[in-house]
C-alpha positions as YAML, in Angstrom:
chain: A
units: angstrom
residues:
- id: 1
  name: MET
  ca: [-5.91, -20.33, -0.93]
- id: 2
  name: SER
  ca: [-6.91, -20.91, 2.65]
- id: 3
  name: TYR
  ca: [-5.74, -18.77, 5.57]
- id: 4
  name: SER
  ca: [-6.81, -18.37, 9.16]
- id: 5
  name: PRO
  ca: [-7.88, -14.81, 10.07]
- id: 6
  name: ILE
  ca: [-4.21, -13.91, 10.69]
- id: 7
  name: ASP
  ca: [-1.59, -16.35, 9.42]
- id: 8
  name: ILE
  ca: [2.14, -15.82, 9.92]
- id: 9
  name: ILE
  ca: [3.64, -16.63, 6.51]
- id: 10
  name: SER
  ca: [7.29, -15.69, 6.99]
- id: 11
  name: ALA
  ca: [9.73, -13.47, 8.79]
- id: 12
  name: ASN
  ca: [10.93, -10.14, 7.52]
- id: 13
  name: PRO
  ca: [13.95, -10.74, 5.22]
- id: 14
  name: ASN
  ca: [15.92, -8.09, 7.09]
- id: 15
  name: GLY
  ca: [15.67, -10.12, 10.33]
- id: 16
  name: SER
  ca: [12.98, -10.46, 12.96]
- id: 17
  name: ALA
  ca: [14.76, -8.10, 15.37]
- id: 18
  name: ASN
  ca: [14.74, -5.37, 12.77]
- id: 19
  name: ALA
  ca: [11.12, -6.05, 11.91]
- id: 20
  name: GLU
  ca: [10.13, -5.83, 15.55]
- id: 21
  name: ALA
  ca: [12.07, -2.59, 15.97]
- id: 22
  name: PHE
  ca: [10.28, -1.12, 12.97]
- id: 23
  name: GLN
  ca: [6.86, -2.23, 14.20]
- id: 24
  name: GLU
  ca: [7.44, -0.65, 17.64]
- id: 25
  name: LEU
  ca: [8.68, 2.60, 16.12]
- id: 26
  name: TYR
  ca: [5.91, 2.67, 13.50]
- id: 27
  name: MET
  ca: [3.16, 2.35, 16.06]
- id: 28
  name: GLN
  ca: [4.71, 5.00, 18.32]
- id: 29
  name: LEU
  ca: [4.97, 7.35, 15.33]
- id: 30
  name: ARG
  ca: [1.41, 6.71, 14.26]
- id: 31
  name: GLN
  ca: [0.21, 7.43, 17.80]
- id: 32
  name: LYS
  ca: [2.10, 10.73, 17.75]
- id: 33
  name: GLU
  ca: [0.61, 11.62, 14.36]
- id: 34
  name: GLN
  ca: [-2.91, 10.77, 15.60]
- id: 35
  name: ARG
  ca: [-3.15, 7.94, 13.03]
- id: 36
  name: VAL
  ca: [-4.21, 5.22, 15.45]
- id: 37
  name: TYR
  ca: [-7.95, 4.83, 14.99]
- id: 38
  name: SER
  ca: [-10.70, 3.26, 17.06]
- id: 39
  name: ASP
  ca: [-12.48, 0.16, 15.74]
- id: 40
  name: GLU
  ca: [-15.49, 2.27, 14.85]
- id: 41
  name: GLU
  ca: [-13.35, 4.78, 12.91]
- id: 42
  name: VAL
  ca: [-11.63, 1.97, 11.01]
- id: 43
  name: ARG
  ca: [-14.96, 0.39, 10.19]
- id: 44
  name: ASN
  ca: [-16.12, 3.65, 8.55]
- id: 45
  name: LEU
  ca: [-12.94, 4.56, 6.68]
- id: 46
  name: PRO
  ca: [-12.35, 6.25, 4.29]
- id: 47
  name: GLN
  ca: [-15.25, 8.25, 5.71]
- id: 48
  name: ILE
  ca: [-14.16, 10.19, 8.79]
- id: 49
  name: SER
  ca: [-15.29, 13.17, 10.85]
- id: 50
  name: ALA
  ca: [-14.64, 16.54, 9.23]
- id: 51
  name: THR
  ca: [-13.04, 17.61, 12.48]
- id: 52
  name: HIS
  ca: [-10.39, 14.87, 12.41]
- id: 53
  name: PRO
  ca: [-6.88, 16.30, 11.87]
- id: 54
  name: HIS
  ca: [-6.41, 14.03, 8.82]
- id: 55
  name: SER
  ca: [-9.83, 14.50, 7.29]
- id: 56
  name: THR
  ca: [-8.41, 16.24, 4.19]
- id: 57
  name: GLU
  ca: [-6.07, 13.32, 3.51]
- id: 58
  name: TRP
  ca: [-8.92, 10.81, 3.91]
- id: 59
  name: ARG
  ca: [-11.01, 12.73, 1.35]
- id: 60
  name: LEU
  ca: [-8.10, 12.25, -1.10]
- id: 61
  name: ARG
  ca: [-7.80, 8.58, -0.23]
- id: 62
  name: LYS
  ca: [-11.55, 8.07, -0.74]
- id: 63
  name: ARG
  ca: [-11.19, 9.46, -4.26]
- id: 64
  name: SER
  ca: [-8.29, 7.10, -4.91]
- id: 65
  name: CYS
  ca: [-10.28, 4.18, -3.54]
- id: 66
  name: ASP
  ca: [-13.34, 5.01, -5.65]
- id: 67
  name: ARG
  ca: [-11.21, 5.34, -8.83]
- id: 68
  name: LEU
  ca: [-9.53, 2.01, -8.18]
- id: 69
  name: ILE
  ca: [-12.80, 0.18, -7.49]
- id: 70
  name: LYS
  ca: [-14.35, 1.67, -10.66]
- id: 71
  name: TYR
  ca: [-11.35, 0.59, -12.70]
- id: 72
  name: LEU
  ca: [-11.37, -2.94, -11.37]
- id: 73
  name: GLY
  ca: [-15.11, -3.22, -11.84]
- id: 74
  name: GLN
  ca: [-14.73, -2.50, -15.54]
- id: 75
  name: LYS
  ca: [-12.77, -5.71, -15.94]
- id: 76
  name: ASN
  ca: [-16.03, -7.66, -15.45]
- id: 77
  name: ARG
  ca: [-14.30, -10.81, -14.21]
- id: 78
  name: LEU
  ca: [-13.37, -12.59, -11.02]
- id: 79
  name: LEU
  ca: [-10.35, -10.95, -9.40]
- id: 80
  name: HIS
  ca: [-8.18, -12.27, -6.60]
- id: 81
  name: ILE
  ca: [-6.52, -9.25, -4.98]
- id: 82
  name: LEU
  ca: [-3.54, -8.86, -2.68]
- id: 83
  name: GLU
  ca: [-2.90, -5.62, -0.77]
- id: 84
  name: ILE
  ca: [0.65, -5.15, 0.47]
- id: 85
  name: GLY
  ca: [1.02, -3.04, 3.61]
- id: 86
  name: CYS
  ca: [-2.70, -3.16, 4.34]
- id: 87
  name: GLY
  ca: [-2.38, -1.74, 7.87]
- id: 88
  name: ASN
  ca: [-5.76, -1.70, 9.60]
- id: 89
  name: GLY
  ca: [-7.36, -3.28, 6.56]
- id: 90
  name: TRP
  ca: [-9.79, -0.56, 5.49]
- id: 91
  name: LEU
  ca: [-8.88, -0.64, 1.76]
- id: 92
  name: SER
  ca: [-8.80, -4.44, 1.63]
- id: 93
  name: ALA
  ca: [-12.28, -4.42, 3.14]
- id: 94
  name: GLN
  ca: [-13.55, -1.93, 0.57]
- id: 95
  name: LEU
  ca: [-12.13, -4.07, -2.25]
- id: 96
  name: ALA
  ca: [-13.58, -7.26, -0.79]
- id: 97
  name: LYS
  ca: [-17.03, -5.75, -0.67]
- id: 98
  name: LYS
  ca: [-16.84, -5.01, -4.40]
- id: 99
  name: THR
  ca: [-15.60, -8.35, -5.70]
- id: 100
  name: SER
  ca: [-16.48, -12.01, -5.29]
- id: 101
  name: GLY
  ca: [-12.83, -12.99, -5.55]
- id: 102
  name: GLN
  ca: [-10.53, -13.58, -2.59]
- id: 103
  name: VAL
  ca: [-8.90, -10.47, -1.12]
- id: 104
  name: VAL
  ca: [-5.84, -10.85, 1.06]
- id: 105
  name: GLY
  ca: [-4.40, -8.01, 3.14]
- id: 106
  name: MET
  ca: [-0.73, -8.43, 4.08]
- id: 107
  name: ASP
  ca: [1.43, -6.52, 6.58]
- id: 108
  name: ILE
  ca: [4.20, -7.10, 9.09]
- id: 109
  name: ASN
  ca: [2.43, -5.02, 11.73]
- id: 110
  name: LYS
  ca: [0.57, -7.56, 13.90]
- id: 111
  name: GLU
  ca: [-1.12, -4.88, 16.03]
- id: 112
  name: GLU
  ca: [-2.91, -3.31, 13.07]
- id: 113
  name: LEU
  ca: [-3.60, -6.73, 11.55]
- id: 114
  name: THR
  ca: [-5.28, -7.85, 14.78]
- id: 115
  name: GLN
  ca: [-7.51, -4.79, 14.59]
- id: 116
  name: ALA
  ca: [-8.23, -5.43, 10.91]
- id: 117
  name: SER
  ca: [-9.27, -9.00, 11.58]
- id: 118
  name: ARG
  ca: [-11.41, -7.91, 14.55]
- id: 119
  name: VAL
  ca: [-13.20, -5.18, 12.60]
- id: 120
  name: PHE
  ca: [-13.63, -6.88, 9.23]
- id: 121
  name: GLY
  ca: [-13.77, -10.53, 10.30]
- id: 122
  name: ASP
  ca: [-17.34, -10.87, 9.00]
- id: 123
  name: ILE
  ca: [-16.36, -10.37, 5.38]
- id: 124
  name: SER
  ca: [-16.16, -13.94, 4.06]
- id: 125
  name: ASN
  ca: [-13.84, -13.32, 1.10]
- id: 126
  name: LEU
  ca: [-11.32, -11.23, 3.10]
- id: 127
  name: LYS
  ca: [-8.30, -12.61, 5.00]
- id: 128
  name: PHE
  ca: [-5.29, -10.99, 6.64]
- id: 129
  name: ILE
  ca: [-1.82, -12.44, 6.79]
- id: 130
  name: SER
  ca: [1.36, -11.34, 8.57]
- id: 131
  name: GLY
  ca: [4.52, -11.40, 6.49]
- id: 132
  name: ASP
  ca: [6.70, -9.70, 3.89]
- id: 133
  name: ILE
  ca: [6.07, -10.21, 0.20]
- id: 134
  name: ARG
  ca: [9.84, -10.36, -0.46]
- id: 135
  name: SER
  ca: [10.13, -13.61, 1.52]
- id: 136
  name: ALA
  ca: [6.57, -14.86, 1.95]
- id: 137
  name: GLN
  ca: [5.47, -18.01, 0.09]
- id: 138
  name: LEU
  ca: [2.10, -16.89, -1.15]
- id: 139
  name: GLY
  ca: [2.16, -19.18, -4.19]
- id: 140
  name: ASP
  ca: [3.17, -18.23, -7.68]
- id: 141
  name: SER
  ca: [0.58, -16.68, -9.98]
- id: 142
  name: SER
  ca: [-2.04, -16.47, -7.25]
- id: 143
  name: PHE
  ca: [-3.46, -12.99, -7.89]
- id: 144
  name: GLU
  ca: [-4.75, -10.89, -10.75]
- id: 145
  name: ILE
  ca: [-4.22, -7.63, -8.85]
- id: 146
  name: ILE
  ca: [-1.67, -6.51, -6.28]
- id: 147
  name: VAL
  ca: [-2.18, -3.12, -4.58]
- id: 148
  name: PHE
  ca: [0.36, -0.91, -2.79]
- id: 149
  name: ALA
  ca: [-1.60, 1.92, -1.11]
- id: 150
  name: ALA
  ca: [0.60, 4.36, 0.78]
- id: 151
  name: SER
  ca: [3.03, 1.51, 1.48]
- id: 152
  name: LEU
  ca: [5.68, 1.54, -1.24]
- id: 153
  name: GLN
  ca: [7.78, 4.10, 0.70]
- id: 154
  name: TYR
  ca: [8.61, 1.40, 3.28]
- id: 155
  name: PHE
  ca: [10.47, -0.73, 0.65]
- id: 156
  name: SER
  ca: [14.01, 0.28, -0.19]
- id: 157
  name: SER
  ca: [14.17, -1.19, -3.72]
- id: 158
  name: LEU
  ca: [11.38, -0.80, -6.29]
- id: 159
  name: LYS
  ca: [13.06, -3.43, -8.45]
- id: 160
  name: ASP
  ca: [13.16, -6.03, -5.69]
- id: 161
  name: VAL
  ca: [9.64, -5.55, -4.45]
- id: 162
  name: MET
  ca: [8.21, -5.59, -7.98]
- id: 163
  name: GLN
  ca: [10.05, -8.86, -8.76]
- id: 164
  name: SER
  ca: [8.44, -10.36, -5.63]
- id: 165
  name: ALA
  ca: [5.02, -9.00, -6.70]
- id: 166
  name: PHE
  ca: [5.43, -10.43, -10.23]
- id: 167
  name: ARG
  ca: [5.94, -13.92, -8.81]
- id: 168
  name: CYS
  ca: [2.55, -13.69, -7.13]
- id: 169
  name: LEU
  ca: [0.74, -12.31, -10.22]
- id: 170
  name: ARG
  ca: [-1.03, -14.36, -12.78]
- id: 171
  name: PRO
  ca: [-0.16, -13.79, -16.49]
- id: 172
  name: ASP
  ca: [-1.24, -10.29, -17.51]
- id: 173
  name: GLY
  ca: [-1.79, -9.42, -13.83]
- id: 174
  name: GLU
  ca: [-1.36, -5.84, -12.64]
- id: 175
  name: VAL
  ca: [0.31, -4.01, -9.79]
- id: 176
  name: HIS
  ca: [-1.46, -0.82, -8.71]
- id: 177
  name: ILE
  ca: [0.42, 1.80, -6.70]
- id: 178
  name: VAL
  ca: [-1.89, 4.39, -5.22]
- id: 179
  name: ASP
  ca: [-1.75, 7.19, -2.62]
- id: 180
  name: THR
  ca: [1.98, 7.41, -3.26]
- id: 181
  name: ILE
  ca: [4.34, 10.25, -4.09]
- id: 182
  name: PHE
  ca: [7.04, 9.75, -6.73]
- id: 183
  name: TYR
  ca: [9.89, 12.25, -7.01]
- id: 184
  name: LYS
  ca: [12.12, 13.54, -9.78]
- id: 185
  name: LYS
  ca: [15.71, 12.37, -9.21]
- id: 186
  name: ASN
  ca: [16.91, 15.90, -8.67]
- id: 187
  name: ASN
  ca: [14.32, 16.45, -5.96]
- id: 188
  name: VAL
  ca: [14.99, 13.34, -3.85]
- id: 189
  name: ASP
  ca: [17.70, 14.83, -1.61]
- id: 190
  name: ALA
  ca: [15.48, 17.81, -0.68]
- id: 191
  name: ALA
  ca: [12.51, 15.50, -0.06]
- id: 192
  name: ARG
  ca: [14.58, 13.21, 2.16]
- id: 193
  name: GLN
  ca: [15.75, 16.18, 4.17]
- id: 194
  name: ARG
  ca: [12.18, 17.42, 4.63]
- id: 195
  name: THR
  ca: [11.17, 13.95, 5.85]
- id: 196
  name: LYS
  ca: [14.13, 13.79, 8.23]
- id: 197
  name: ASP
  ca: [13.22, 17.22, 9.62]
- id: 198
  name: TYR
  ca: [9.60, 16.14, 10.04]
- id: 199
  name: TYR
  ca: [10.49, 12.98, 11.96]
- id: 200
  name: THR
  ca: [13.06, 14.83, 14.06]
- id: 201
  name: THR
  ca: [10.41, 17.43, 15.04]
- id: 202
  name: LEU
  ca: [8.14, 14.59, 16.16]
- id: 203
  name: GLY
  ca: [10.96, 13.11, 18.22]
- id: 204
  name: PHE
  ca: [11.62, 10.09, 16.01]
- id: 205
  name: PRO
  ca: [14.67, 10.97, 13.86]
- id: 206
  name: GLU
  ca: [15.52, 7.26, 13.41]
- id: 207
  name: ALA
  ca: [12.31, 6.79, 11.38]
- id: 208
  name: ILE
  ca: [14.12, 8.19, 8.30]
- id: 209
  name: ASN
  ca: [15.96, 4.84, 8.16]
- id: 210
  name: TYR
  ca: [12.71, 3.09, 7.23]
- id: 211
  name: TYR
  ca: [11.31, 5.61, 4.75]
- id: 212
  name: TYR
  ca: [12.34, 5.66, 1.07]
- id: 213
  name: HIS
  ca: [11.75, 8.21, -1.66]
- id: 214
  name: HIS
  ca: [11.18, 6.53, -5.04]
- id: 215
  name: CYS
  ca: [11.81, 8.27, -8.30]
- id: 216
  name: ILE
  ca: [9.38, 8.51, -11.18]
- id: 217
  name: GLU
  ca: [12.31, 7.64, -13.44]
- id: 218
  name: ASP
  ca: [12.61, 4.25, -11.72]
- id: 219
  name: LEU
  ca: [9.46, 3.14, -13.55]
- id: 220
  name: LYS
  ca: [11.21, 3.26, -16.93]
- id: 221
  name: ASN
  ca: [12.21, -0.44, -16.80]
- id: 222
  name: PHE
  ca: [8.65, -1.59, -16.22]
- id: 223
  name: SER
  ca: [5.55, -1.83, -18.33]
- id: 224
  name: ALA
  ca: [4.13, 1.03, -16.32]
- id: 225
  name: LYS
  ca: [1.29, 3.40, -17.09]
- id: 226
  name: ILE
  ca: [0.53, 6.47, -15.01]
- id: 227
  name: LEU
  ca: [-3.21, 6.54, -14.58]
- id: 228
  name: TYR
  ca: [-3.19, 9.68, -12.47]
- id: 229
  name: ASP
  ca: [-0.35, 12.19, -12.67]
- id: 230
  name: PRO
  ca: [-0.71, 15.01, -10.15]
- id: 231
  name: VAL
  ca: [1.81, 17.20, -11.90]
- id: 232
  name: SER
  ca: [0.27, 16.98, -15.36]
- id: 233
  name: TRP
  ca: [-1.18, 20.16, -16.82]
- id: 234
  name: MET
  ca: [-4.66, 18.52, -16.69]
- id: 235
  name: HIS
  ca: [-4.56, 18.01, -12.91]
- id: 236
  name: ARG
  ca: [-2.20, 20.73, -11.73]
- id: 237
  name: PHE
  ca: [-4.92, 23.34, -11.62]
- id: 238
  name: SER
  ca: [-7.83, 20.96, -10.86]
- id: 239
  name: LYS
  ca: [-10.25, 21.89, -8.11]
- id: 240
  name: ASN
  ca: [-9.92, 18.33, -6.80]
- id: 241
  name: LYS
  ca: [-6.15, 18.27, -6.93]
- id: 242
  name: ASN
  ca: [-4.56, 15.14, -5.50]
- id: 243
  name: PRO
  ca: [-0.79, 14.99, -4.75]
- id: 244
  name: PHE
  ca: [-0.67, 11.22, -5.12]
- id: 245
  name: PHE
  ca: [0.27, 9.20, -8.22]
- id: 246
  name: TRP
  ca: [-1.70, 6.22, -9.41]
- id: 247
  name: VAL
  ca: [0.59, 3.84, -11.34]
- id: 248
  name: CYS
  ca: [-0.36, 0.55, -13.00]
- id: 249
  name: ILE
  ca: [2.49, -1.88, -13.77]
- id: 250
  name: LYS
  ca: [1.59, -4.91, -15.89]
- id: 251
  name: LYS
  ca: [3.42, -8.17, -15.42]
- id: 252
  name: SER
  ca: [3.53, -9.00, -19.14]
- id: 253
  name: GLY
  ca: [6.32, -7.39, -21.11]
- id: 254
  name: ASN
  ca: [8.41, -6.31, -18.13]
- id: 255
  name: ARG
  ca: [12.17, -6.60, -18.56]
- id: 256
  name: GLU
  ca: [12.60, -6.55, -14.81]
- id: 257
  name: SER
  ca: [10.26, -9.50, -14.22]
- id: 258
  name: ASN
  ca: [12.70, -11.93, -15.74]
- id: 259
  name: LEU
  ca: [15.89, -10.69, -14.03]
...
């Protein structure tokens, strides 16, 4: 695989106008939430000042990052990794520093990708590309690992996005979903209302049209293993409680992969 620092692979399958509207709204929302970071802050992530309004969240994401890196390191082999929805690239950079394989960060947000390329351009085995995995031609069976970190909620169909991911995975490859909340089916309506109320309070009620609440039951058709379950009895009362799931879905044996 050979990419320039930021290659445009394909358009968003929902249409370029829709993609541009989402990008504009997304960046406005991130600015409002104080989630637009300076280059120096991005370079140091997931470490961040204890006084930052999202410092608690970043401590949780650091734990998720450390667990994932430890897990991948135990495979003791060359891994080519794709991160979907990489944003400013901090996690892709962390992964690239720990493997000699190629790491590719992918997102449709060119503003964050430009920052990612600027901040992490000196990492030789790391590239960033602009596109959508559901329509991008990345090449079949190109990666051993695909990561969705706090990005799955921007895809409306778990089935569709996993089918796209499986096409890019090598045999026995794995999809890892981290820093993500899954809901019980009977809790989705209430969660969606909370999200709508939150976006409305911020002044962006239309953002609910781009945010999706995936159900834990939706994993039943996949060869999925929950590596971290925040609602399990083991973790529910843990001092280092983390609200995010960590799910590993293997390509082999999936009924959905052949649909």
